[in-house]
N, CA, C and O atoms as a GROMACS GRO file, in nm:
protein
  264
    1MET      N    1  -0.401  -0.406   1.250
    1MET     CA    2  -0.403  -0.528   1.098
    1MET      C    3  -0.472  -0.394   0.989
    1MET      O    4  -0.562  -0.315   1.018
    2GLU      N    5  -0.430  -0.398   0.919
    2GLU     CA    6  -0.477  -0.306   0.812
    2GLU      C    7  -0.612  -0.331   0.685
    2GLU      O    8  -0.609  -0.419   0.599
    3LYS      N    9  -0.702  -0.249   0.699
    3LYS     CA   10  -0.812  -0.302   0.618
    3LYS      C   11  -0.768  -0.280   0.460
    3LYS      O   12  -0.704  -0.187   0.410
    4ARG      N   13  -0.816  -0.379   0.410
    4ARG     CA   14  -0.758  -0.429   0.222
    4ARG      C   15  -0.980  -0.399   0.168
    4ARG      O   16  -1.075  -0.469   0.132
    5THR      N   17  -0.956  -0.274   0.193
    5THR     CA   18  -1.083  -0.273   0.086
    5THR      C   19  -1.110  -0.186  -0.006
    5THR      O   20  -1.223  -0.167  -0.050
    6ALA      N   21  -0.994  -0.118  -0.047
    6ALA     CA   22  -0.962  -0.028  -0.163
    6ALA      C   23  -0.924  -0.083  -0.246
    6ALA      O   24  -0.881  -0.197  -0.232
    7ARG      N   25  -0.925  -0.003  -0.392
    7ARG     CA   26  -0.833  -0.090  -0.523
    7ARG      C   27  -0.767   0.028  -0.552
    7ARG      O   28  -0.797   0.146  -0.541
    8LEU      N   29  -0.642  -0.048  -0.603
    8LEU     CA   30  -0.593   0.060  -0.681
    8LEU      C   31  -0.515  -0.030  -0.822
    8LEU      O   32  -0.445  -0.131  -0.829
    9THR      N   33  -0.571   0.068  -0.923
    9THR     CA   34  -0.565  -0.014  -1.032
    9THR      C   35  -0.429   0.048  -1.119
    9THR      O   36  -0.440   0.169  -1.141
   10LEU      N   37  -0.319  -0.007  -1.164
   10LEU     CA   38  -0.256   0.086  -1.217
   10LEU      C   39  -0.240  -0.006  -1.380
   10LEU      O   40  -0.311  -0.100  -1.415
   11LEU      N   41  -0.135   0.052  -1.451
   11LEU     CA   42  -0.106   0.031  -1.609
   11LEU      C   43   0.033   0.035  -1.576
   11LEU      O   44   0.084   0.129  -1.514
   12ILE      N   45   0.117  -0.101  -1.629
   12ILE     CA   46   0.259  -0.119  -1.622
   12ILE      C   47   0.312  -0.204  -1.780
   12ILE      O   48   0.259  -0.304  -1.826
   13ASP      N   49   0.388  -0.155  -1.817
   13ASP     CA   50   0.422  -0.258  -1.910
   13ASP      C   51   0.460  -0.383  -1.901
   13ASP      O   52   0.578  -0.390  -1.869
   14PRO      N   53   0.416  -0.472  -1.914
   14PRO     CA   54   0.392  -0.583  -1.969
   14PRO      C   55   0.538  -0.642  -1.892
   14PRO      O   56   0.559  -0.672  -1.775
   15ARG      N   57   0.602  -0.644  -1.983
   15ARG     CA   58   0.736  -0.697  -1.964
   15ARG      C   59   0.807  -0.663  -1.815
   15ARG      O   60   0.893  -0.744  -1.781
   16LYS      N   61   0.786  -0.572  -1.740
   16LYS     CA   62   0.804  -0.508  -1.642
   16LYS      C   63   0.672  -0.603  -1.538
   16LYS      O   64   0.728  -0.628  -1.431
   17LYS      N   65   0.612  -0.627  -1.538
   17LYS     CA   66   0.514  -0.668  -1.470
   17LYS      C   67   0.538  -0.834  -1.464
   17LYS      O   68   0.506  -0.902  -1.366
   18ALA      N   69   0.610  -0.898  -1.605
   18ALA     CA   70   0.638  -1.035  -1.585
   18ALA      C   71   0.788  -1.032  -1.511
   18ALA      O   72   0.833  -1.145  -1.491
   19VAL      N   73   0.878  -0.916  -1.466
   19VAL     CA   74   0.993  -0.951  -1.392
   19VAL      C   75   0.964  -0.903  -1.265
   19VAL      O   76   1.044  -0.913  -1.172
   20PHE      N   77   0.856  -0.851  -1.254
   20PHE     CA   78   0.806  -0.815  -1.100
   20PHE      C   79   0.763  -0.904  -1.036
   20PHE      O   80   0.786  -0.914  -0.916
   21GLU      N   81   0.684  -0.996  -1.107
   21GLU     CA   82   0.639  -1.113  -1.034
   21GLU      C   83   0.697  -1.257  -1.035
   21GLU      O   84   0.652  -1.357  -0.979
   22GLN      N   85   0.858  -1.234  -1.147
   22GLN     CA   86   0.949  -1.320  -1.100
   22GLN      C   87   0.978  -1.306  -0.961
   22GLN      O   88   0.977  -1.396  -0.878
   23LEU      N   89   1.012  -1.134  -0.934
   23LEU     CA   90   1.073  -1.121  -0.796
   23LEU      C   91   1.028  -1.171  -0.716
   23LEU      O   92   1.072  -1.257  -0.640
   24CYS      N   93   0.920  -1.116  -0.724
   24CYS     CA   94   0.839  -1.138  -0.587
   24CYS      C   95   0.781  -1.308  -0.561
   24CYS      O   96   0.719  -1.359  -0.468
   25ALA      N   97   0.827  -1.358  -0.676
   25ALA     CA   98   0.821  -1.514  -0.682
   25ALA      C   99   0.950  -1.574  -0.597
   25ALA      O  100   0.952  -1.684  -0.541
   26ARG      N  101   1.066  -1.468  -0.601
   26ARG     CA  102   1.193  -1.523  -0.560
   26ARG      C  103   1.137  -1.528  -0.382
   26ARG      O  104   1.108  -1.636  -0.331
   27GLU      N  105   1.130  -1.408  -0.311
   27GLU     CA  106   1.075  -1.353  -0.198
   27GLU      C  107   0.978  -1.426  -0.152
   27GLU      O  108   0.978  -1.416  -0.029
   28ASP      N  109   0.881  -1.504  -0.193
   28ASP     CA  110   0.768  -1.607  -0.194
   28ASP      C  111   0.661  -1.500  -0.121
   28ASP      O  112   0.590  -1.533  -0.026
   29VAL      N  113   0.660  -1.355  -0.187
   29VAL     CA  114   0.566  -1.285  -0.194
   29VAL      C  115   0.437  -1.257  -0.270
   29VAL      O  116   0.488  -1.180  -0.351
   30THR      N  117   0.358  -1.260  -0.292
   30THR     CA  118   0.225  -1.198  -0.410
   30THR      C  119   0.263  -1.053  -0.416
   30THR      O  120   0.285  -0.981  -0.318
   31PRO      N  121   0.270  -1.010  -0.578
   31PRO     CA  122   0.292  -0.921  -0.603
   31PRO      C  123   0.194  -0.812  -0.522
   31PRO      O  124   0.245  -0.701  -0.539
   32SER      N  125   0.099  -0.802  -0.457
   32SER     CA  126  -0.039  -0.742  -0.360
   32SER      C  127   0.071  -0.741  -0.275
   32SER      O  128   0.138  -0.644  -0.308
   33GLN      N  129   0.112  -0.785  -0.204
   33GLN     CA  130   0.146  -0.790  -0.063
   33GLN      C  131   0.270  -0.657  -0.073
   33GLN      O  132   0.275  -0.567   0.012
   34LYS      N  133   0.385  -0.667  -0.218
   34LYS     CA  134   0.468  -0.607  -0.235
   34LYS      C  135   0.425  -0.468  -0.281
   34LYS      O  136   0.473  -0.374  -0.217
   35VAL      N  137   0.366  -0.450  -0.352
   35VAL     CA  138   0.298  -0.342  -0.352
   35VAL      C  139   0.265  -0.229  -0.246
   35VAL      O  140   0.300  -0.111  -0.250
   36ARG      N  141   0.150  -0.327  -0.100
   36ARG     CA  142   0.150  -0.274  -0.050
   36ARG      C  143   0.244  -0.237   0.040
   36ARG      O  144   0.223  -0.140   0.113
   37GLN      N  145   0.346  -0.299   0.046
   37GLN     CA  146   0.497  -0.302   0.116
   37GLN      C  147   0.547  -0.162   0.102
   37GLN      O  148   0.604  -0.086   0.181
   38PHE      N  149   0.513  -0.152  -0.003
   38PHE     CA  150   0.637  -0.076  -0.070
   38PHE      C  151   0.562   0.075  -0.062
   38PHE      O  152   0.633   0.175  -0.054
   39ILE      N  153   0.394   0.090  -0.065
   39ILE     CA  154   0.310   0.212  -0.010
   39ILE      C  155   0.315   0.256   0.109
   39ILE      O  156   0.293   0.373   0.141
   40ARG      N  157   0.357   0.125   0.215
   40ARG     CA  158   0.363   0.150   0.375
   40ARG      C  159   0.518   0.227   0.372
   40ARG      O  160   0.549   0.329   0.433
   41ASP      N  161   0.578   0.173   0.310
   41ASP     CA  162   0.736   0.215   0.342
   41ASP      C  163   0.769   0.371   0.311
   41ASP      O  164   0.830   0.452   0.381
   42TYR      N  165   0.689   0.392   0.145
   42TYR     CA  166   0.673   0.565   0.129
   42TYR      C  167   0.608   0.647   0.182
   42TYR      O  168   0.628   0.767   0.165
   43VAL      N  169   0.509   0.596   0.262
   43VAL     CA  170   0.400   0.679   0.347
   43VAL      C  171   0.489   0.659   0.466
   43VAL      O  172   0.496   0.767   0.525
   44GLN      N  173   0.534   0.602   0.503
   44GLN     CA  174   0.621   0.675   0.636
   44GLN      C  175   0.722   0.732   0.619
   44GLN      O  176   0.734   0.840   0.678
   45GLN      N  177   0.821   0.689   0.544
   45GLN     CA  178   0.941   0.755   0.478
   45GLN      C  179   0.874   0.883   0.521
   45GLN      O  180   0.889   0.915   0.639
   46GLN      N  181   0.780   0.986   0.418
   46GLN     CA  182   0.704   1.077   0.418
   46GLN      C  183   0.636   1.145   0.511
   46GLN      O  184   0.622   1.268   0.516
   47LEU      N  185   0.594   1.064   0.584
   47LEU     CA  186   0.501   1.129   0.674
   47LEU      C  187   0.528   1.089   0.852
   47LEU      O  188   0.470   1.148   0.944
   48GLY      N  189   0.630   0.973   0.870
   48GLY     CA  190   0.681   0.942   0.991
   48GLY      C  191   0.599   0.858   1.075
   48GLY      O  192   0.477   0.874   1.078
   49ASP      N  193   0.663   0.761   1.149
   49ASP     CA  194   0.605   0.701   1.207
   49ASP      C  195   0.429   0.706   1.312
   49ASP      O  196   0.355   0.620   1.360
   50ASP      N  197   0.427   0.820   1.307
   50ASP     CA  198   0.294   0.841   1.357
   50ASP      C  199   0.167   0.858   1.243
   50ASP      O  200   0.056   0.900   1.277
   51TRP      N  201   0.202   0.818   1.100
   51TRP     CA  202   0.153   0.847   1.038
   51TRP      C  203  -0.042   0.718   1.021
   51TRP      O  204  -0.157   0.734   0.981
   52MET      N  205   0.019   0.637   1.067
   52MET     CA  206  -0.148   0.567   1.089
   52MET      C  207  -0.234   0.638   1.171
   52MET      O  208  -0.347   0.676   1.140
   53ARG      N  209  -0.136   0.669   1.358
   53ARG     CA  210  -0.273   0.688   1.401
   53ARG      C  211  -0.345   0.850   1.375
   53ARG      O  212  -0.446   0.885   1.436
   54GLU      N  213  -0.279   0.930   1.283
   54GLU     CA  214  -0.292   1.054   1.234
   54GLU      C  215  -0.419   1.020   1.122
   54GLU      O  216  -0.530   1.072   1.113
   55ALA      N  217  -0.347   0.897   1.032
   55ALA     CA  218  -0.491   0.894   0.931
   55ALA      C  219  -0.600   0.825   1.016
   55ALA      O  220  -0.719   0.847   0.993
   56GLU      N  221  -0.564   0.750   1.104
   56GLU     CA  222  -0.708   0.689   1.180
   56GLU      C  223  -0.796   0.834   1.198
   56GLU      O  224  -0.908   0.854   1.151
   57ALA      N  225  -0.732   0.909   1.264
   57ALA     CA  226  -0.794   1.006   1.375
   57ALA      C  227  -0.857   1.071   1.240
   57ALA      O  228  -0.978   1.059   1.225
   58ALA      N  229  -0.771   1.148   1.128
   58ALA     CA  230  -0.832   1.211   1.000
   58ALA      C  231  -1.013   1.159   0.944
   58ALA      O  232  -1.115   1.227   0.935
   59LEU      N  233  -0.985   1.004   0.916
   59LEU     CA  234  -1.114   0.964   0.912
   59LEU      C  235  -1.247   0.954   1.023
   59LEU      O  236  -1.368   0.938   1.011
   60ARG      N  237  -1.146   0.974   1.141
   60ARG     CA  238  -1.307   0.987   1.202
   60ARG      C  239  -1.365   1.073   1.216
   60ARG      O  240  -1.488   1.079   1.224
   61ALA      N  241  -1.279   1.169   1.223
   61ALA     CA  242  -1.328   1.342   1.216
   61ALA      C  243  -1.391   1.366   1.108
   61ALA      O  244  -1.474   1.457   1.111
   62ARG      N  245  -1.371   1.297   0.995
   62ARG     CA  246  -1.455   1.312   0.846
   62ARG      C  247  -1.610   1.221   0.858
   62ARG      O  248  -1.707   1.262   0.795
   63GLU      N  249  -1.623   1.081   0.955
   63GLU     CA  250  -1.682   1.062   0.977
   63GLU      C  251  -1.776   1.118   1.053
   63GLU      O  252  -1.895   1.093   1.036
   64GLU      N  253  -1.724   1.210   1.158
   64GLU     CA  254  -1.838   1.251   1.229
   64GLU      C  255  -1.882   1.388   1.198
   64GLU      O  256  -1.970   1.441   1.265
   65GLU      N  257  -1.820   1.451   1.093
   65GLU     CA  258  -1.886   1.526   1.031
   65GLU      C  259  -2.004   1.516   0.922
   65GLU      O  260  -2.058   1.614   0.871
   66ASN      N  261  -2.041   1.348   0.887
   66ASN     CA  262  -2.156   1.308   0.809
   66ASN      C  263  -2.233   1.253   0.844
   66ASN      O  264  -2.327   1.224   0.771
   0.00000   0.00000   0.00000
């Protein structure tokens, strides 16, 4: 399970936000869930299936340096 400890703030057109919220409600998901899905899909598309292991290894290496 992913840790949800980082916050992402973005500004969008209020009309797009309202439509996005309605579409999310149709799918019975929250806007946050949908944005997390978009980000997961994009990262996986760009970096492949092993992106999570690589990211965790990079974080561990960074922690060991400090």
